[in-house]
Structure formats: structure tokens, C-alpha cells
C-alpha angles and dihedrals in degrees: 000000000000114000099274093217092060094059120107116243090252092051092047089051090052093047091051091049091050089046091235086143136354130255088244091055090048091049094046091051090055094045089053091049090050091053091054094046102052089119086075090061089213096140121055092184129021118205105194097155093051091044093053091046091052090045092054090049089051091050089053092052091046090051090052093047091243099110121149121230092267098035110158096358110142113224138178120225124214110241090242091076119088111237119188111251093354121104116260116185108156080233090283130127090222092071089049110175096346111168112190120220092208138057127236113247093240095053092042088058091050091052090045088059093049104260122154123230114223095179148292119302130226120251141164111287108280086350090288107140146059099224109038091244096118097067118122085225093059131257124317117235121228112235087224124084132189113260110272094008134098094195113133115246130202118251092215125254165327092345093039096134090053093050094044093049094050093045092048093049093247091132136005092239141347142207121244139171127227122204099154104353103318094139101034099045096050090045089055092046093053102039097249138111124264130171130198104203125215112287106270096024094103122036118253092201111125094014116117105251124237105161109354099203092051107034118104131166121228144158136265123204140148096255137035090241091054093052089050090053092051094044092059091059095042097048128078145097119295120189088203090067114061091198092055113111120232104222133116120276110237125220094260093186090064088066091065110104095012115142116263092194112140094014114137114227119197121219106198113217092205091067090067095096127194109259094015109157118260089232092061092045092051092047090052091051090047091052090051090051092051091053091046091051088053090057102267121137119232120217130177111237135184127230097178099182094054092105090063095049099088097048091043091050092051089056099044098042098049090044091056091042091054089054096043096046094052087089092067099086106127094255108101108015144350126034123351128194110192125229140178090269139002095273091053090047090054091049095045093046094050095042090052098035103045122068124228097266094048091048089049093052094044090053092048090048094048090049096051091048095048125109111278094022102055094086094040095052119008099036092044091049090052090052090051088049090057090052092050090051090049091052089061093043090054092051094047090046087062091063099266111150099194142350124235120211139149113276097218137009091238145000121274115304131211125280107265093014099111142041100016096113098022121026090196088068087065094043090058089070087076095057096112097038110044095072089066093056093043089055096039092235131145119256133181129197116208125184109248110166147326134266127237091278094052096257121140123257126195139208124218128220118197118201142194117271111291092358098116089137091071090051091053091050093048093040090056091054090057091044093051091049097043099039127213127306124215129187119231108255098239095153102060 
């Protein structure tokens, strides 16, 4: 029998339907793989008993012919999602041993459709980071290594545990969240597929908030088809989330293999950055050629306010984080560090509970929202955000179906290599991804090649609002042309 952990999600679904193996066998194979791969630090909590219980339940529904669309499929869940009776910490000390008594809407829909939870996945603390080095549980290790080197690389962030686990065959798919690139950048760094859906497509209810107007849940998987399958279960209207959009969920998988002939693909001139590596530029040109060969038409487009996206993002996101993280004060739940009075308790709890990057962003956010600075920073950043959104609207109004860009400015870098002396060096990793969040659009990262050291590189496709189907169709064209990328299993 083929190694069950190396199957795609679609192949595993087929094998379960054909009864080639059971959901319990599939789950046990992944639990065994997780045990051998703890050096990657992808999981912060393994849930083998719950996984086996859900697998047995899936086997029972398959036997009766009543299986849901994800029956028996083992998944990993980012530690930002509330899971009933299972610890959820957002990888921060301040949430301590918090065990929610409720389930996030996205995960409840995955369990509704028969999926199996293998455990909770590591991430940057409160999703604040681009390398998964800010987690209270320590950094996640990328399953990829540079050729001829055994140096540990970052998997990207904030959903680094999700990306690492999927790339290392420790789950068939995983949930992530994307506030400024936290699904697309780790997907590109680990040679897998990740999609950030349109804002409002997936419910945010039960997900620990970072920046509420930017956060969006989405799936990771090893193929475009697999992400489409997961997305159908994750998406949908939720009355508990006022930003959730009430519109039907399409059959995203049906978009796989659809012709892209006649589609107009925008190539934004502003994404050609000074000093951009030749490898990234060549990959971008290659991706455009693949789409052209499939019948798409390439057009140069302009997104003039792109250069303001990163500074505007790093005003808006910390401002919202400052507001959202005010609830972590040691009073109702999570960690508490006592003091002489309530103010000292607040100060002690936050000083002890929040890591350095979270404290930095909270302080920036509090500053830009403070009297005398609100208009100069926050209000101005929101105006810039409106202009960024209008740039995309203008391009799509001219008949452009999607926009092709690089996903990241480089391949994965070493743990501890960036951001120590200058945090802005780390923030620059989000340069190609933050515009999508600022405009609320969908974006997918698809592996498209490797760099000179054998590390994966990804391309990004940005779509019109609620037109993820076009991204799946176009993403599959790139995937078919580029092939699949697998890390050498050095840890087993």
C-alpha cells in the first residue's frame, strides 16, 4: 500500500470511498508521522484520542453510505481557532492553559463534514509575525533545507505550523489565518498551496482576533484541488459574525480544470521592485508564459498606491491589535500575574504574558490611536487603504479577471537571520501580500519553482471579490506546468 501520509486529500477521499483503507488507518499513519517529526515543532498539542474517535465515527458513516464530504480526512488546526475542550492559546503565554467551551464556526463546519482533528498547530503569537519565530512554544522548522546545508529555515508566518505540517505530510490539510500574508507567504516558503479567501467569505467567529478588518481564515493543502475541497467546507454565512457575507458557497472543486482561455491576467508594473532577485523576476515571467500558453491574455496594469500599502498596513493592523488585545488583562481568563493593585496586575500580566513582537505592535497601535496622532496616522492610513482598494477596482473594471504577482520577495530564510536588529526587515516580507488584505480581496499562492539553493518559490494570483473559482482554475494551470515540490525527509 502507498504510504498513506503521501496521498493528496482528493486521493485519500477516493481511497476511503473505495474502502482501500479505513479512516482509522489513515489517522494512525498521520499520528505516527507526527511522532517522528516533533523536531519540526509544527504541532503545539496533539489530540490522538480525539482523532481516533472522530476517525471511527467517520468509518461508521462511510460504512452506512452517509459520509460527509471530508469524512475521515485528518487535518491540523492553527492554534488561533477555538476548539471545544481542547486548549487554544494563540501561542501566547497570556492565554496560558485556556480551554474554550465553544467551537469556532470554521472548525465546526469541518467536523460537520466528517474531518478528523490531529491537533493544534504552532503559529506566531497572536498571528503577529512573518517567520513563526514569535511563538511562546518556540519557532517552527521548515521541512525544506538549502542544498548542502543542514541549517534550520523558517516556514514563514504567522501560519508556519500549518504550512510545515502540510509540507511534511503530517496532515492532509490545515486551517490558517491571513491578516497580511500569513497563509500565502508560508505556503510559498514550504512549496504548498494556500488561499486567503475574500474578506467575509469564511466566518471569523471563534478565531482569536488580531486585526478584525483584515483577518480571514483559509486552507492549506498540497494541491490546488485539495485547497478547493477544504474551502467549500470552511466557507459560508454565519449570523454570529457580522462581517460574514450571506451568499451561496460554490462548488470550488468544479473550477479545477476549467479552461482559462480568454481570461485577462494583469501584470502590475509597481510589483517590479528595485533590487528584486532575478530568480523571482524569472519565475514571474515563467508563470505569465504558462498562463499565456493556456490561452490567457496578459495585460500590464497599474496599481499606483502599492508603495503605500506596507506602511499603511503597519498602522492599521497594530491599531486594531491594540484594541483587540486590551481584553487580555488577567481578570477573566488566561494567565494572571498579581500586583499591589489592579493597575499593577494589568501591567504585570501583560509584561509577562505578551512576547516582544506583540508588545511592540500594541505600543505602535496605541500610539497611532492616541489623541493628537489619530488623524495624522490612523485616519490617513485608512484613506490610503481606500485608494489601494480603488486601484484594484479600476483594474477589474477594465475586464481583468485576475492579477499575477510574486508571492514573496525571496525563498525561506534561516531561523534567527532576520529582524533581530531591525523589525522592518521582517515586515518587508509582506510586501507582495498586504495589498490583498487591505482591499479585502482573495489571493492564492501556488508553488511554481525553486531557487538556486533548491528552495521552493511561489506565485500569487489575486482575484475579484468572491471569485475564488477563477483563482482555482488559474492556480491549477500553474500547478500543472510547474509540477509538485516535495521536501527531503531529513527528520525521520
